[in-house]
Rosetta silent file (secondary structure, phi, psi, omega in degrees, C-alpha in Angstrom):
SEQUENCE: MRLPLFPLGTVLLPGTPLPLHVFEPRYRQMTVDLLAGDRTFGVIAIRQGWEVGTENVAALHTVGCTALLKKAQRLPDGRFDLETEGIRRFRLLSVETDTAPYLVGEVEWLPDTPPPPGVEELLPALAEGARAAHTRYREVAWERTPRTPPAPDTPYPDLAYALAADCLLTLEDRQRLLEDPSAARRLRLIRKVLHREAGILKALHAVPAPLSELGQFPHRN
SCORE:     score description
SCORE:     0.000 S_00000001
   1 L     0.000  130.837 -179.974  -25.003   -5.891   59.110 S_00000001
   2 E  -107.416  136.598 -179.272  -21.654   -4.909   57.590 S_00000001
   3 E  -135.215  139.725  165.179  -21.141   -4.894   53.825 S_00000001
   4 E   -61.410  144.934 -179.443  -18.238   -4.017   51.486 S_00000001
   5 E  -118.210  135.427  176.955  -19.416   -0.975   49.479 S_00000001
   6 E  -118.275   90.877  176.318  -18.984   -0.266   45.818 S_00000001
   7 E   -68.536  135.507 -175.673  -20.008    3.359   45.152 S_00000001
   8 E  -140.509  161.662  177.647  -21.052    3.934   41.544 S_00000001
   9 L   -85.010   25.972  177.962  -22.447    6.573   39.250 S_00000001
  10 L  -148.781  171.221 -179.684  -25.604    4.446   38.675 S_00000001
  11 L  -115.641  130.364  176.841  -28.329    2.774   40.743 S_00000001
  12 L   -93.178  132.630 -177.182  -28.635   -0.941   41.027 S_00000001
  13 L  -107.707  146.081  175.710  -32.200   -2.236   41.287 S_00000001
  14 L   -54.767  136.920 -179.870  -33.248   -5.653   42.800 S_00000001
  15 L    78.344    4.265 -178.726  -33.376   -8.436   40.303 S_00000001
  16 L  -109.881  149.875 -179.682  -31.441   -6.526   37.597 S_00000001
  17 E   -83.262  155.652  173.811  -27.943   -7.382   36.264 S_00000001
  18 E  -144.599  107.983  174.641  -24.919   -5.141   36.571 S_00000001
  19 E   -81.659  144.537  178.020  -21.651   -5.980   34.752 S_00000001
  20 E  -135.387  138.901  174.275  -18.552   -4.409   36.283 S_00000001
  21 E  -112.143  117.311 -174.473  -15.050   -3.965   35.083 S_00000001
  22 E  -106.208  123.346 -179.720  -12.743   -3.683   38.105 S_00000001
  23 L  -130.829  -23.645 -177.945   -9.320   -2.166   37.667 S_00000001
  24 L   -77.584  139.880 -174.967   -8.575   -0.039   40.742 S_00000001
  25 H   -50.539  -41.829 -178.090   -6.461   -1.827   43.393 S_00000001
  26 H   -65.978  -28.969  177.934   -8.848   -1.407   46.321 S_00000001
  27 H   -88.556  -19.700  165.841  -11.698   -2.976   44.318 S_00000001
  28 H   -63.602  -44.161  176.856   -9.467   -5.710   43.029 S_00000001
  29 H   -62.973  -44.402  178.303   -8.838   -6.542   46.698 S_00000001
  30 H   -57.962  -41.866  177.359  -12.535   -6.357   47.422 S_00000001
  31 H   -60.341  -44.926  177.336  -13.179   -8.823   44.588 S_00000001
  32 H   -61.367  -42.000  177.534  -10.620  -11.161   45.989 S_00000001
  33 H   -65.158  -39.887  177.214  -12.166  -10.935   49.421 S_00000001
  34 H   -63.634  -42.077 -177.132  -15.655  -11.587   47.974 S_00000001
  35 H   -69.728  -24.542  178.183  -14.443  -14.701   46.143 S_00000001
  36 H   -83.515   -9.622 -178.206  -12.965  -15.960   49.324 S_00000001
  37 L  -151.091 -131.456 -178.524  -16.117  -15.674   51.352 S_00000001
  38 L   -68.277  127.102 -176.243  -19.617  -14.181   51.175 S_00000001
  39 L   -90.738   22.664  177.891  -20.108  -12.932   47.572 S_00000001
  40 E  -101.718  131.318  174.126  -22.507  -10.178   48.668 S_00000001
  41 E  -139.696  167.065 -179.123  -21.593   -6.484   48.579 S_00000001
  42 E   -99.573  128.714  171.331  -23.395   -3.195   48.565 S_00000001
  43 E  -103.920  124.822 -175.165  -23.882   -0.955   45.521 S_00000001
  44 E  -136.450  137.134 -170.514  -24.730    2.562   46.343 S_00000001
  45 E   -79.862  151.675  176.610  -25.133    5.523   44.048 S_00000001
  46 E   -96.005  133.001 -178.203  -23.001    8.624   44.181 S_00000001
  47 L   -65.211  -40.182  176.072  -24.863   11.926   44.209 S_00000001
  48 L  -138.500  147.696  177.572  -22.348   13.673   41.986 S_00000001
  49 L    78.437 -166.384 -177.734  -19.362   12.446   39.982 S_00000001
  50 L  -118.646  -11.789 -170.484  -18.063    8.977   39.584 S_00000001
  51 L  -137.032  143.640  176.089  -15.826    8.328   42.609 S_00000001
  52 L  -127.242  128.055  174.560  -16.065    8.561   46.384 S_00000001
  53 L  -106.265 -174.451  179.303  -13.053    8.548   48.640 S_00000001
  54 L   -64.549  -21.804 -177.084  -12.688    8.542   52.390 S_00000001
  55 L   -89.311   -6.112 -179.189  -12.936   12.343   52.489 S_00000001
  56 L  -141.646   48.952  176.451  -16.360   12.680   50.846 S_00000001
  57 H   -66.311  -17.731  175.521  -18.522    9.770   51.933 S_00000001
  58 H   -62.103  -17.092 -179.944  -21.353   12.270   52.360 S_00000001
  59 H   -74.407   -4.160  179.958  -21.740   12.150   48.578 S_00000001
  60 E   -79.813  140.026  164.971  -23.261    8.668   48.915 S_00000001
  61 L   -63.696  158.700 -177.800  -27.013    8.158   48.731 S_00000001
  62 L   -90.071  -12.049  179.918  -28.383    6.569   51.912 S_00000001
  63 E  -115.360  124.923 -179.150  -30.306    3.799   50.140 S_00000001
  64 E  -133.912 -165.112 -174.855  -28.602    1.105   48.066 S_00000001
  65 E  -142.423  135.838  176.786  -28.970   -2.390   46.887 S_00000001
  66 E   -73.504  146.304  174.673  -26.918   -5.542   47.654 S_00000001
  67 E  -115.511  138.993  175.695  -25.247   -7.265   44.678 S_00000001
  68 E  -104.452  128.096  176.810  -24.502  -10.924   44.420 S_00000001
  69 E   -82.361  111.859 -173.304  -21.242  -11.725   42.611 S_00000001
  70 E   -92.443  -38.668 -176.702  -22.259  -14.468   40.218 S_00000001
  71 E  -153.033  139.398  179.343  -19.223  -14.742   38.033 S_00000001
  72 E  -134.016  126.406  173.706  -15.662  -13.228   38.062 S_00000001
  73 E  -110.711  117.211 -177.760  -13.152  -13.440   35.279 S_00000001
  74 E   -88.573  130.115  177.370   -9.646  -12.455   36.307 S_00000001
  75 L   -91.299  162.605 -173.890   -7.617  -10.930   33.532 S_00000001
  76 L   -55.639  -32.072  178.516   -3.891  -11.442   33.079 S_00000001
  77 L   -88.603    8.312  175.010   -3.010   -8.037   34.534 S_00000001
  78 L   101.376  -10.331  175.889   -5.101   -8.489   37.694 S_00000001
  79 L   -69.945  166.232  179.672   -8.256   -6.672   36.546 S_00000001
  80 E  -131.784  142.635  164.063  -11.627   -8.414   36.816 S_00000001
  81 E  -107.633  122.790 -172.338  -14.748   -8.597   34.715 S_00000001
  82 E  -116.565  145.356  167.559  -17.700   -9.281   37.030 S_00000001
  83 E  -114.538  119.628 -179.584  -21.312  -10.405   36.529 S_00000001
  84 E  -127.682  166.076 -178.734  -23.499   -9.321   39.389 S_00000001
  85 E  -143.575  135.893 -179.934  -27.187   -9.139   40.130 S_00000001
  86 E   -68.890  141.713 -179.388  -29.155   -6.827   42.511 S_00000001
  87 E  -120.495  -55.949 -162.077  -30.769   -8.653   45.461 S_00000001
  88 E  -151.998  134.460 -179.560  -31.999   -6.641   48.393 S_00000001
  89 E   -75.585  146.170  174.138  -32.496   -2.967   49.384 S_00000001
  90 E  -143.728  162.750  172.771  -30.714   -1.503   52.378 S_00000001
  91 E  -109.307  130.761  179.937  -30.273    1.768   54.205 S_00000001
  92 E   -79.457  124.489 -179.671  -26.717    2.973   54.953 S_00000001
  93 E   -97.821  -39.795 -178.672  -26.300    3.786   58.635 S_00000001
  94 E  -160.082  163.339 -176.657  -22.556    4.525   58.822 S_00000001
  95 E  -129.376  130.123  174.666  -19.369    4.072   56.781 S_00000001
  96 E  -101.130  133.965 -177.895  -16.001    2.725   57.937 S_00000001
  97 L  -116.740    5.016 -177.646  -13.017    4.075   56.007 S_00000001
  98 L  -129.176    9.308  178.794  -10.198    2.493   57.930 S_00000001
  99 L   -96.413  -13.368  177.238  -11.005   -1.266   58.237 S_00000001
 100 L  -156.714  167.498  178.195  -10.231   -2.241   54.643 S_00000001
 101 L   -61.474  -22.665 -179.606   -8.791   -0.623   51.485 S_00000001
 102 L  -110.177  171.306  177.973  -12.435   -0.073   50.350 S_00000001
 103 L   -73.388  141.960  174.576  -15.403    1.420   52.120 S_00000001
 104 E  -125.040  135.977 -175.907  -17.412   -0.815   54.487 S_00000001
 105 E  -116.039  145.178  166.230  -20.914    0.075   55.501 S_00000001
 106 E   -93.570  122.999 -171.396  -23.202   -0.704   58.442 S_00000001
 107 E  -129.307  162.833  168.538  -26.627   -1.200   56.901 S_00000001
 108 E  -128.343  145.392 -174.711  -30.146   -2.197   57.784 S_00000001
 109 E   -75.951  152.541  179.934  -32.479   -4.021   55.416 S_00000001
 110 L  -117.755   91.227  174.292  -35.471   -2.119   53.872 S_00000001
 111 L   -72.621  159.488  175.068  -38.464   -4.445   53.460 S_00000001
 112 L   -71.804  150.518  175.922  -41.498   -3.344   51.476 S_00000001
 113 L   -89.981  137.442  177.298  -44.409   -1.930   53.417 S_00000001
 114 L   -57.270  143.153  177.791  -47.685   -3.923   53.238 S_00000001
 115 L   -65.755  137.485  177.341  -50.307   -2.278   51.002 S_00000001
 116 L   -65.506  166.057  177.286  -52.985   -0.425   52.978 S_00000001
 117 L   -54.562  131.823  178.618  -56.573   -1.632   52.781 S_00000001
 118 L    95.037  -22.182 -175.135  -58.021   -1.342   49.319 S_00000001
 119 L   -80.731  -40.461 -176.331  -54.650   -0.853   47.567 S_00000001
 120 H   -56.183  -34.402  176.719  -53.849   -4.513   47.031 S_00000001
 121 H   -65.247  -24.421 -178.675  -56.897   -4.815   44.807 S_00000001
 122 H   -86.088   -9.143 -176.767  -55.556   -2.066   42.592 S_00000001
 123 H   -55.699  -49.142  179.852  -52.211   -3.818   41.926 S_00000001
 124 H   -56.454  -38.563 -179.431  -53.420   -5.660   38.731 S_00000001
 125 H   -71.515  -40.794  178.384  -54.671   -2.460   37.182 S_00000001
 126 H   -65.027  -38.690  177.459  -51.481   -0.567   38.207 S_00000001
 127 H   -64.792  -40.937  179.335  -49.364   -3.378   36.721 S_00000001
 128 H   -65.166  -40.330  175.736  -51.282   -3.275   33.504 S_00000001
 129 H   -62.058  -41.989  175.901  -50.829    0.447   33.221 S_00000001
 130 H   -63.784  -40.648  174.760  -47.136    0.150   33.868 S_00000001
 131 H   -66.481  -37.059  175.489  -46.704   -2.525   31.298 S_00000001
 132 H   -63.112  -40.707  175.052  -48.574   -0.466   28.754 S_00000001
 133 H   -63.158  -39.837  177.113  -46.253    2.431   29.365 S_00000001
 134 H   -61.782  -42.340 -179.336  -43.291    0.157   29.017 S_00000001
 135 H   -63.922  -42.919  178.135  -44.629   -1.194   25.666 S_00000001
 136 H   -63.816  -37.079  179.911  -44.977    2.418   24.361 S_00000001
 137 H   -63.878  -47.733 -179.609  -41.470    3.228   25.543 S_00000001
 138 H   -58.963  -43.525 -179.392  -40.095    0.114   23.790 S_00000001
 139 H   -63.656  -26.780  176.061  -41.858    0.947   20.616 S_00000001
 140 H   -85.920  -49.483 -171.734  -40.235    4.360   20.535 S_00000001
 141 H   -81.890  -34.275 -171.995  -36.835    3.585   21.966 S_00000001
 142 L  -114.800   26.407 -168.902  -36.107    0.091   20.721 S_00000001
 143 L   -57.318  -25.581 -179.844  -38.132    0.209   17.458 S_00000001
 144 L   -95.841   -3.928 -178.953  -35.198   -1.305   15.515 S_00000001
 145 L  -137.380   99.440  179.606  -34.389   -3.942   18.108 S_00000001
 146 L   -56.392  137.893  176.281  -37.326   -5.960   19.438 S_00000001
 147 L  -108.946  152.447 -179.768  -37.280   -6.284   23.253 S_00000001
 148 L   -99.955  118.618  178.392  -38.618   -8.994   25.510 S_00000001
 149 L   -72.108  165.350  177.848  -40.920   -7.656   28.205 S_00000001
 150 L   -58.954  152.957 -178.843  -40.804   -8.991   31.813 S_00000001
 151 L   -61.464  148.448 -178.054  -42.540  -12.294   32.241 S_00000001
 152 L   -58.851  -27.615 -175.934  -46.325  -12.216   32.855 S_00000001
 153 L   -91.496   12.617  178.501  -45.807  -13.837   36.297 S_00000001
 154 L   -59.450  126.455 -179.241  -43.345  -11.241   37.552 S_00000001
 155 L   -59.219  145.234 -176.116  -44.408  -10.442   41.101 S_00000001
 156 H   -55.494  -40.722 -178.485  -45.958   -7.008   41.635 S_00000001
 157 H   -61.773  -27.528 -176.942  -43.230   -5.916   44.110 S_00000001
 158 H  -100.116   -6.696 -173.192  -40.532   -6.647   41.466 S_00000001
 159 H   -65.705  -46.805 -178.442  -42.342   -5.469   38.312 S_00000001
 160 H   -60.506  -37.187  175.113  -41.282   -1.816   38.384 S_00000001
 161 H   -62.187  -45.433 -179.514  -37.682   -2.818   38.731 S_00000001
 162 H   -62.027  -41.367  178.813  -38.020   -5.271   35.839 S_00000001
 163 H   -68.236  -31.726  177.743  -39.617   -2.681   33.611 S_00000001
 164 H   -78.018  -12.847 -169.631  -36.885   -0.147   34.393 S_00000001
 165 L   -65.354  -31.956 -179.240  -34.112   -2.628   33.720 S_00000001
 166 L  -113.585   25.666  177.683  -33.777   -2.056   29.930 S_00000001
 167 L  -117.297  147.294 -177.440  -34.750    1.602   29.945 S_00000001
 168 L   -89.786   82.177 -178.615  -32.424    4.514   29.995 S_00000001
 169 L   -97.748  161.626  179.330  -33.678    6.446   33.040 S_00000001
 170 L   -69.170  157.120  173.347  -31.957    9.092   35.020 S_00000001
 171 H   -59.227  -33.105 -178.832  -30.147    8.270   38.221 S_00000001
 172 H   -69.708  -42.368  177.720  -32.655   10.318   40.095 S_00000001
 173 H   -63.751  -43.324  179.865  -35.587    8.296   38.699 S_00000001
 174 H   -63.297  -39.924  178.816  -33.904    4.961   39.403 S_00000001
 175 H   -65.369  -35.437  174.655  -33.040    6.115   42.915 S_00000001
 176 H   -63.030  -42.965  176.167  -36.630    7.094   43.555 S_00000001
 177 H   -62.565  -39.908 -178.024  -37.757    3.643   42.494 S_00000001
 178 H   -67.845  -39.964 -177.125  -35.197    2.041   44.776 S_00000001
 179 H   -73.662  -24.579 -174.549  -36.109    4.164   47.779 S_00000001
 180 L   -77.861  124.383 -177.677  -39.852    3.716   47.650 S_00000001
 181 L   -84.778    0.208 -176.727  -41.053    0.899   49.860 S_00000001
 182 L  -105.849  123.897  176.404  -44.510    0.636   48.246 S_00000001
 183 H   -59.844  -40.242 -178.829  -45.056   -1.651   45.267 S_00000001
 184 H   -64.621  -45.488 -179.423  -48.064    0.312   44.278 S_00000001
 185 H   -71.456  -30.002  175.326  -46.278    3.697   44.198 S_00000001
 186 H   -62.279  -39.867  178.177  -43.392    2.132   42.319 S_00000001
 187 H   -69.412  -39.892  173.285  -45.785    0.966   39.561 S_00000001
 188 H   -59.387  -44.179 -179.769  -47.321    4.402   39.453 S_00000001
 189 H   -64.015  -48.957 -176.269  -43.879    6.027   39.285 S_00000001
 190 H   -63.097  -38.742  176.769  -42.513    3.740   36.525 S_00000001
 191 H   -58.776  -48.024 -175.958  -45.681    4.381   34.486 S_00000001
 192 H   -66.334  -40.828 -178.177  -45.325    8.112   34.787 S_00000001
 193 H   -67.301  -44.621 -178.324  -41.540    8.085   34.008 S_00000001
 194 H   -66.991  -36.915  174.461  -41.878    5.823   30.962 S_00000001
 195 H   -64.489  -42.876 -178.590  -44.694    7.921   29.473 S_00000001
 196 H   -62.106  -48.760 -178.003  -42.560   11.011   30.059 S_00000001
 197 H   -63.672  -44.038  179.647  -39.421    9.415   28.453 S_00000001
 198 H   -60.328  -40.029  177.036  -41.382    8.034   25.533 S_00000001
 199 H   -63.251  -42.847  179.669  -42.822   11.452   24.832 S_00000001
 200 H   -63.263  -45.125 -179.872  -39.379   13.007   24.877 S_00000001
 201 H   -65.419  -40.660  174.992  -37.836   10.407   22.637 S_00000001
 202 H   -63.546  -43.227  179.131  -40.667   10.707   20.177 S_00000001
 203 H   -64.435  -38.132 -177.035  -40.480   14.449   20.070 S_00000001
 204 H   -88.169  -10.729 -175.595  -36.737   14.438   19.560 S_00000001
 205 L    54.818   39.976 -178.795  -36.756   11.465   17.127 S_00000001
 206 L  -113.385  134.710  178.828  -33.873   10.114   19.083 S_00000001
 207 L  -116.717  109.392  179.153  -33.301    6.382   19.730 S_00000001
 208 L   -73.762  160.423  179.015  -30.920    5.620   22.572 S_00000001
 209 L   -82.920  141.306  175.137  -28.745    2.491   22.512 S_00000001
 210 L   -58.672  151.279  178.293  -29.851   -0.262   24.812 S_00000001
 211 H   -49.898  -40.015 -172.788  -27.823   -0.642   28.041 S_00000001
 212 H   -71.558  -13.093 -176.776  -26.510   -3.978   26.882 S_00000001
 213 H  -104.654    3.882 -177.760  -25.074   -2.350   23.733 S_00000001
 214 L   -87.195   -3.186 -175.994  -23.293    0.524   25.539 S_00000001
 215 L    79.303 -154.146 -178.698  -20.324   -1.657   26.558 S_00000001
 216 L   -73.383  135.213  171.244  -18.808   -1.229   29.998 S_00000001
 217 L   -61.771  150.280  179.544  -20.281    1.496   32.141 S_00000001
 218 L   -78.779   46.377  177.892  -17.728    4.234   32.816 S_00000001
 219 L   -67.925  114.591  176.671  -17.557    3.126   36.458 S_00000001
 220 L   -89.583  112.238 -178.755  -14.506    4.625   37.973 S_00000001
 221 L  -125.170    0.000    0.000  -13.494    2.243   40.731 S_00000001
């Protein structure tokens, strides 16, 4: 499977939104191509920095997430404001640097692994623990702005992604969530990470701004 690639200094998780402001010519062209055909492209995190060119594709992580282009607003000067949403995990097999102005990746899909015997019965308890950690995080981080938790019927495989969606986690933590094929391990991981982050925020008496209030990400594209 071949996908246009959009390298970014952040990690896109399945089921989560990602607004993009596109100004660089190669990604303007990618947007035009997406609007003319399949609106799916690959978002993949950069290990360091904000930009990846043809000379340093090794800086890309090997696991990314497809994004669906849901809405595109073209600005008078040719830039675009995009609304996208994460859909499906993939592993990057190879990168083409000469078939388009932007990078194109050969990818394979990464399905979740079925839970081993006995683990599936633990998912409700793991989900409850993860939600409790998320509630504690919200009470510390968003104490001045009430937040809406994920819906009670959010499927277990998607819950860790949904809990991480409005939390300011490091790129490394988000990448670990993305790469892990086990719903149970993801729930354990998000619980651990949110407990850690809530403790740090409480100790520092610092309240970060929600992602939705940070404006456009500084995505250099």
